[in-house]
N, C-alpha and C positions, 0 to 999 in steps of 0.2 A: 304691238311692237312700238308704236309711237309714244305710248303711255310709258313704257319702260325707259325709252330713251329720254323722255321728258323728265321723268323721275331721276334718272341719273344725272342729267344735266343740273337740276334743281340741287341734288345732293353735292355734285361738285362745286356750284356756285356757293353753297352754304359753307363747305369745308374752306374753300379758298377765301371767302369772307372772313371766317374765323382766323385763319393763318396770317391774312394781311392786317386785320384789326384786332389784335388779341385783346381781351379784357384787361381791366386793371390788375396790376400786380397784387397778389394776395400774400399775407402774412398770417401766420398763426403764433400766438403767444401761449406757451405752455411753461408754468413756473411750478418748481419743486417747492412743496410747503415745508417750512422750518419753523422750529419755536425761536422765541425771542432770545433765549439763552444760546441756541445754536448760531443765530444771527450774530450775536455779540462775540462769539468765537471765530466765525468765519469771515466777517466783513472787517475790512481795514479801518473804517471809521464809522462810529456810532455816536450820534450827537443830537440835540435839540436846537433849532435856530429858526429865526424869522427871515423871510425872503425879503432883502432890502433892494435888490437890483436883479432884472431879468436882461440878459444879454442877447446877442443875435445868434442865429443858427450857424452851425459849422458842421460840415461832412468830413467824418473820419472814417476811413476805411469802408465806404458805401453806407455808413449809417448816418443819420442826421442828429445832432446834439444841439441843445440850448444850455446856454451858461447861466447858472444861477448864483448870486452872491447872497450868503446868509450871514446874519449877525448871530453868532453863536451864544446860546444861553448855558448850556450845560453839555459836558462832553464824557463819554464813557472810554473812548479810545479813539486814536488816530487824528485828532484835531488839536492843534497847539496854537490857535489864533482866535481872536474874537471875531474876526471876519474870514470866512473861507468860501471858495468857489468849487461848485460842482458842476459837472456835465451831465445831463440827463437826456436819455434817448427821446427824441422829439417826433417819432414816426407813428404815433397813435397807439392806442390800446392793442390792437391787433398785432403789432410788432413790439410789444412790451414797453411802449412809451408811455410817459405820463407827463402833466403839465402841472407845476406848482403856480400858486397865485402870489402876487406881490402883497406884502404886508401880512401874510398868513405864516403861522408857526408850525413846523413840522418835526417829527421824529425821523431822522434820516439814518439810512444804512447805505454806506457807499464803499466801493473798493478802489484801492490806489492802482492805477496802471503801472506796471513795471518799467515800460518804455518811457513814457512821458511824465510820470509822477503825478498826474491829475486825478482827482477823485471823480468816478463814474457811478451813476445809479439807473434804475430803470423800475418799471412796474414790479418785477419779480423781486426787487429789493425789499418790498414790504413797508414803504415809507408811509407814514400816518400823519393826518392832520393832528395837531396837538390836542384837539378837543376829543379825538378818538383813541388817543395814545396812552390814556391813564393806566390801563392794565399793563401795557407793555412796558412802560416806565417804571411801574412797581416792580416788575419781573426783572428789570434790568438792574435794579438795586440803587444805591446812592451813587449819582455821578459827581463830576466835579464842576461846580458853578464857574462860569467864565466871566470876568470883568474887563473892561477896557484898559485897566491898569496891568492886567496879568500878561496880555499877549498883543503882538502887532498882527497886521493883515498878513495872512499866509500867502496871499498872492504876490506880496512885495517881498517875502522872505529871500527868495533867491537873489532878487535885484539888491536888497540890502547886503547880503553876503558879498556879493560882487563889488558893491560900492566900498564896503569896509576894506576888502582886499585891495582894490585901487588906492585908496587913501593910504593904507599901510605901506604899500609898495612904493608910492610917491614919497612918503616921509623917508623911507630907506634911502631912496635915490637922493633926496635932499641932504640928509645926514652925510651920506658917503661924499657928496660933492664938497659940503661945508668942511668935513673932516679932512678930505684930500687937500683942500685949498689951505687949511691951516698948517697941514704937514709939510706942504711945499714951502710956506713962508718960514717955518721953523728951520728947513733945511737950508734955505738961502742964507738965513742969518748965521748959520753955524759955519 
């Protein structure tokens, strides 16, 4: 009887220990395979580029992302800037995360989020180092080469539009004030 009681106590101690100190959180990454042509159809942005800047981590809806700025070489769709920024899941391969290396070039497949307009990518996107992407690039067909003369930095696009609107609005106000002042002077003379 003592042995049964001791075994029950050991079992309870083990169960309590597991409940109080659970193991590390486990993630499982399961990706659906798709062809390069299917990726070209389904992803918002497909391009090649060199990582020129790696930003900090940010947590968005319980996921950790790292910000990468790339100098775009060739685009097939979704990128209209020489420099573009993507957010990549940074939670390790078990959670479909990947890490890009600075000064390395990649073939990138990314989706644009409807809410914030940012490009997101992960292990399941099928991004490839440029040295391994030859066959995939051939399957994509001819892309559009990007030069610094063609485009501006996409991360500043919104800011530039806002500034243009601000300046245009300011010009309209100034013209209205000058026009109103001239009209008053004309009315006083008459």
